[in-house]
TIRO-2110 file (N, C-alpha, C; in Angstrom, 1 decimal):
// TIRO-2110
0.8, -1.2, 0.0, N, 1, A
0.0, 0.0, 0.0, CA, 1, A
0.9, 1.2, 0.0, C, 1, A
0.6, 2.1, -0.9, N, 2, A
1.3, 3.4, -1.0, CA, 2, A
0.3, 4.5, -0.5, C, 2, A
0.5, 5.0, 0.7, N, 3, A
-0.5, 6.1, 1.1, CA, 3, A
-0.6, 7.3, 0.2, C, 3, A
0.5, 7.6, -0.5, N, 4, A
0.5, 8.7, -1.4, CA, 4, A
-0.5, 8.6, -2.6, C, 4, A
-0.8, 7.3, -2.9, N, 5, A
-1.8, 7.1, -4.0, CA, 5, A
-3.2, 7.2, -3.5, C, 5, A
-3.3, 7.1, -2.2, N, 6, A
-4.7, 7.1, -1.5, CA, 6, A
-5.0, 8.4, -0.8, C, 6, A
-4.5, 9.5, -1.3, N, 7, A
-4.8, 10.8, -0.8, CA, 7, A
-5.7, 11.6, -1.8, C, 7, A
-6.8, 12.0, -1.3, N, 8, A
-7.8, 12.8, -2.2, CA, 8, A
-8.3, 14.0, -1.5, C, 8, A
-8.6, 15.0, -2.3, N, 9, A
-9.3, 16.2, -1.6, CA, 9, A
-10.7, 15.9, -1.3, C, 9, A
-11.3, 16.7, -0.4, N, 10, A
-12.7, 16.5, 0.0, CA, 10, A
-13.6, 16.7, -1.2, C, 10, A
-13.3, 17.5, -2.1, N, 11, A
-14.1, 17.6, -3.3, CA, 11, A
-14.3, 16.3, -4.1, C, 11, A
-13.2, 15.5, -4.1, N, 12, A
-13.3, 14.2, -4.7, CA, 12, A
-14.2, 13.3, -4.0, C, 12, A
-14.2, 13.4, -2.6, N, 13, A
-15.1, 12.6, -1.8, CA, 13, A
-16.5, 12.9, -2.1, C, 13, A
-16.8, 14.2, -2.2, N, 14, A
-18.2, 14.7, -2.4, CA, 14, A
-18.7, 14.2, -3.8, C, 14, A
-17.8, 14.2, -4.8, N, 15, A
-18.2, 13.9, -6.2, CA, 15, A
-18.2, 12.4, -6.4, C, 15, A
-17.5, 11.6, -5.6, N, 16, A
-17.4, 10.2, -5.9, CA, 16, A
-17.6, 9.3, -4.7, C, 16, A
-18.5, 9.7, -3.8, N, 17, A
-18.7, 8.9, -2.6, CA, 17, A
-19.1, 7.5, -2.8, C, 17, A
-20.0, 7.1, -3.7, N, 18, A
-20.4, 5.7, -3.9, CA, 18, A
-19.2, 4.9, -4.4, C, 18, A
-18.5, 5.5, -5.3, N, 19, A
-17.3, 4.8, -5.9, CA, 19, A
-16.2, 4.6, -4.8, C, 19, A
-16.0, 5.6, -4.0, N, 20, A
-15.0, 5.4, -2.9, CA, 20, A
-15.4, 4.3, -2.0, C, 20, A
-16.7, 4.3, -1.5, N, 21, A
-17.1, 3.3, -0.6, CA, 21, A
-16.9, 1.9, -1.2, C, 21, A
-17.3, 1.8, -2.5, N, 22, A
-17.1, 0.5, -3.2, CA, 22, A
-15.6, 0.1, -3.2, C, 22, A
-14.8, 1.0, -3.6, N, 23, A
-13.3, 0.7, -3.7, CA, 23, A
-12.7, 0.4, -2.4, C, 23, A
-13.1, 1.1, -1.3, N, 24, A
-12.6, 0.8, 0.0, CA, 24, A
-12.7, -0.6, 0.4, C, 24, A
-13.9, -1.2, 0.1, N, 25, A
-14.1, -2.6, 0.4, CA, 25, A
-13.3, -3.5, -0.4, C, 25, A
-13.2, -3.2, -1.7, N, 26, A
-12.4, -4.0, -2.6, CA, 26, A
-10.9, -4.0, -2.4, C, 26, A
-10.4, -2.9, -2.1, N, 27, A
-8.9, -2.7, -1.9, CA, 27, A
-8.5, -3.0, -0.5, C, 27, A
-9.3, -2.7, 0.4, N, 28, A
-8.9, -2.9, 1.8, CA, 28, A
-7.8, -1.9, 2.3, C, 28, A
-7.6, -0.8, 1.5, N, 29, A
-6.6, 0.2, 1.8, CA, 29, A
-7.4, 1.5, 2.3, C, 29, A
-6.8, 2.1, 3.3, N, 30, A
-7.5, 3.4, 3.8, CA, 30, A
-7.3, 4.5, 2.7, C, 30, A
-8.2, 5.5, 2.8, N, 31, A
-8.2, 6.7, 2.0, CA, 31, A
-8.0, 7.9, 2.9, C, 31, A
-7.1, 8.7, 2.5, N, 32, A
-6.8, 9.9, 3.3, CA, 32, A
-7.5, 11.1, 2.6, C, 32, A
-8.4, 11.8, 3.3, N, 33, A
-9.1, 13.0, 2.7, CA, 33, A
-8.5, 14.2, 3.2, C, 33, A
-8.2, 15.1, 2.3, N, 34, A
-7.6, 16.4, 2.7, CA, 34, A
-8.6, 17.5, 2.6, C, 34, A
-8.4, 18.6, 3.4, N, 35, A
-9.2, 19.8, 3.3, CA, 35, A
-8.2, 20.9, 3.4, C, 35, A
-8.3, 21.8, 2.4, N, 36, A
-7.4, 23.0, 2.3, CA, 36, A
-6.0, 22.5, 2.4, C, 36, A
-5.7, 21.4, 1.7, N, 37, A
-4.3, 20.9, 1.5, CA, 37, A
-3.8, 20.2, 2.7, C, 37, A
-4.6, 20.0, 3.8, N, 38, A
-4.1, 19.3, 5.0, CA, 38, A
-4.9, 18.0, 5.2, C, 38, A
-4.2, 16.9, 5.6, N, 39, A
-4.9, 15.7, 5.8, CA, 39, A
-5.8, 15.9, 7.0, C, 39, A
-7.1, 15.4, 6.9, N, 40, A
-8.1, 15.7, 7.9, CA, 40, A
-8.8, 14.4, 8.4, C, 40, A
-9.0, 13.4, 7.4, N, 41, A
-9.7, 12.2, 7.8, CA, 41, A
-9.1, 11.0, 7.1, C, 41, A
-9.2, 9.9, 7.7, N, 42, A
-8.8, 8.6, 7.1, CA, 42, A
-10.1, 7.8, 7.1, C, 42, A
-10.4, 7.3, 5.9, N, 43, A
-11.5, 6.4, 5.7, CA, 43, A
-11.0, 5.0, 5.4, C, 43, A
-11.7, 4.0, 6.0, N, 44, A
-11.4, 2.6, 5.7, CA, 44, A
-12.7, 1.7, 5.8, C, 44, A
-12.6, 0.6, 5.1, N, 45, A
-13.8, -0.3, 5.1, CA, 45, A
-13.9, -0.9, 6.5, C, 45, A
-15.1, -1.4, 6.8, N, 46, A
-15.4, -1.9, 8.2, CA, 46, A
-14.5, -3.2, 8.5, C, 46, A
-14.2, -4.0, 7.6, N, 47, A
-13.4, -5.2, 7.9, CA, 47, A
-12.0, -4.8, 8.3, C, 47, A
-11.4, -3.9, 7.6, N, 48, A
-10.1, -3.4, 7.9, CA, 48, A
-10.1, -2.7, 9.3, C, 48, A
-11.2, -1.9, 9.5, N, 49, A
-11.3, -1.2, 10.8, CA, 49, A
-11.3, -2.2, 12.0, C, 49, A
-12.2, -3.2, 11.8, N, 50, A
-12.3, -4.2, 12.9, CA, 50, A
-11.0, -5.0, 13.1, C, 50, A
-10.2, -5.3, 12.0, N, 51, A
-8.9, -5.9, 12.1, CA, 51, A
-8.0, -5.0, 12.9, C, 51, A
-8.0, -3.7, 12.5, N, 52, A
-7.1, -2.8, 13.2, CA, 52, A
-7.4, -2.7, 14.7, C, 52, A
-8.7, -2.7, 15.0, N, 53, A
-9.1, -2.6, 16.5, CA, 53, A
-8.6, -3.9, 17.2, C, 53, A
-8.8, -5.1, 16.6, N, 54, A
-8.3, -6.3, 17.2, CA, 54, A
-6.8, -6.3, 17.4, C, 54, A
-6.1, -5.8, 16.4, N, 55, A
-4.6, -5.7, 16.5, CA, 55, A
-4.2, -4.8, 17.6, C, 55, A
-4.9, -3.6, 17.7, N, 56, A
-4.6, -2.7, 18.8, CA, 56, A
-4.9, -3.3, 20.2, C, 56, A
-6.0, -4.1, 20.3, N, 57, A
-6.3, -4.7, 21.6, CA, 57, A
-5.2, -5.7, 22.0, C, 57, A
-4.7, -6.5, 21.0, N, 58, A
-3.7, -7.5, 21.3, CA, 58, A
-2.4, -6.7, 21.7, C, 58, A
-2.1, -5.6, 21.0, N, 59, A
-0.9, -4.9, 21.4, CA, 59, A
-1.0, -4.3, 22.8, C, 59, A
-2.2, -3.9, 23.2, N, 60, A
-2.4, -3.3, 24.5, CA, 60, A
-2.2, -4.4, 25.6, C, 60, A
-2.7, -5.6, 25.3, N, 61, A
-2.5, -6.8, 26.2, CA, 61, A
-1.0, -7.1, 26.3, C, 61, A
-0.3, -7.1, 25.2, N, 62, A
1.2, -7.4, 25.2, CA, 62, A
1.9, -6.3, 26.0, C, 62, A
1.6, -5.1, 25.8, N, 63, A
2.2, -4.0, 26.6, CA, 63, A
1.9, -4.1, 28.0, C, 63, A
0.7, -4.5, 28.4, N, 64, A
0.4, -4.7, 29.8, CA, 64, A
1.2, -5.8, 30.4, C, 64, A
1.3, -6.9, 29.7, N, 65, A
2.1, -8.0, 30.1, CA, 65, A
3.6, -7.6, 30.3, C, 65, A
4.1, -6.9, 29.4, N, 66, A
5.5, -6.4, 29.5, CA, 66, A
5.7, -5.5, 30.7, C, 66, A
4.7, -4.7, 30.9, N, 67, A
4.8, -3.8, 32.1, CA, 67, A
4.8, -4.6, 33.4, C, 67, A
3.9, -5.6, 33.4, N, 68, A
3.9, -6.5, 34.6, CA, 68, A
5.2, -7.2, 34.8, C, 68, A
5.8, -7.7, 33.7, N, 69, A
7.1, -8.3, 33.8, CA, 69, A
8.1, -7.4, 34.4, C, 69, A
8.2, -6.2, 33.8, N, 70, A
9.2, -5.2, 34.3, CA, 70, A
9.0, -4.8, 35.7, C, 70, A
7.8, -4.8, 36.2, N, 71, A
7.5, -4.5, 37.6, CA, 71, A
7.5, -5.7, 38.6, C, 71, A
7.9, -6.9, 38.0, N, 72, A
8.0, -8.0, 38.8, CA, 72, A
6.7, -8.6, 39.3, C, 72, A
5.6, -8.3, 38.6, N, 73, A
4.3, -8.8, 39.0, CA, 73, A
4.0, -10.1, 38.3, C, 73, A
4.9, -11.0, 38.3, N, 74, A
4.7, -12.3, 37.6, CA, 74, A
5.1, -13.5, 38.6, C, 74, A
4.5, -14.6, 38.3, N, 75, A
4.9, -15.8, 39.1, CA, 75, A
5.2, -16.9, 38.1, C, 75, A
6.0, -17.9, 38.5, N, 76, A
6.3, -19.0, 37.6, CA, 76, A
5.1, -19.8, 37.3, C, 76, A
4.9, -20.2, 36.1, N, 77, A
3.7, -20.9, 35.7, CA, 77, A
3.5, -22.2, 36.5, C, 77, A
4.5, -22.9, 36.9, N, 78, A
4.4, -24.1, 37.7, CA, 78, A
3.7, -23.8, 39.0, C, 78, A
4.1, -22.7, 39.6, N, 79, A
3.5, -22.3, 40.9, CA, 79, A
2.0, -22.0, 40.7, C, 79, A
1.7, -21.3, 39.7, N, 80, A
0.3, -21.0, 39.5, CA, 80, A
-0.6, -22.2, 39.2, C, 80, A
0.0, -23.1, 38.4, N, 81, A
-0.8, -24.3, 38.1, CA, 81, A
-0.9, -25.2, 39.3, C, 81, A
0.1, -25.3, 40.1, N, 82, A
0.0, -26.0, 41.4, CA, 82, A
-1.1, -25.5, 42.3, C, 82, A
-1.1, -24.1, 42.4, N, 83, A
-2.1, -23.5, 43.3, CA, 83, A
-3.5, -23.7, 42.8, C, 83, A
-3.7, -23.6, 41.5, N, 84, A
-5.0, -23.9, 40.9, CA, 84, A
-5.4, -25.3, 41.1, C, 84, A
-4.5, -26.3, 41.0, N, 85, A
-4.9, -27.7, 41.2, CA, 85, A
-5.2, -27.9, 42.7, C, 85, A
-4.5, -27.3, 43.6, N, 86, A
-4.9, -27.4, 45.0, CA, 86, A
-6.2, -26.8, 45.3, C, 86, A
-6.6, -25.8, 44.6, N, 87, A
-7.9, -25.1, 44.8, CA, 87, A
-9.0, -26.0, 44.4, C, 87, A
-8.8, -26.8, 43.3, N, 88, A
-9.8, -27.7, 42.8, CA, 88, A
-10.0, -28.8, 43.8, C, 88, A
-9.0, -29.3, 44.4, N, 89, A
-9.1, -30.4, 45.3, CA, 89, A
-9.9, -30.0, 46.6, C, 89, A
-9.8, -28.7, 46.9, N, 90, A
-10.5, -28.3, 48.1, CA, 90, A
-12.0, -28.0, 47.9, C, 90, A
-12.4, -28.0, 46.6, N, 91, A
-13.8, -27.8, 46.3, CA, 91, A
-14.7, -28.9, 46.6, C, 91, A
END
């Protein structure tokens, strides 16, 4: 994907809205809309948006895990598994 090919002025959006929506779904590439020569909006199809949101969620989980590791808030897996097994026996 070359973002430079996907930059259009707002006047293009106004004149070609249906075509843009159709192409967004087909290409899966975002479209950058400019206003007065400045980038203002990024448009993308819903499938790409959902994939982006899922990716961001996974990255947040990884960042949280790394932060917990850095802060020493972790336990060896064997200890956790042992404690969980003991808890089941007590039920």
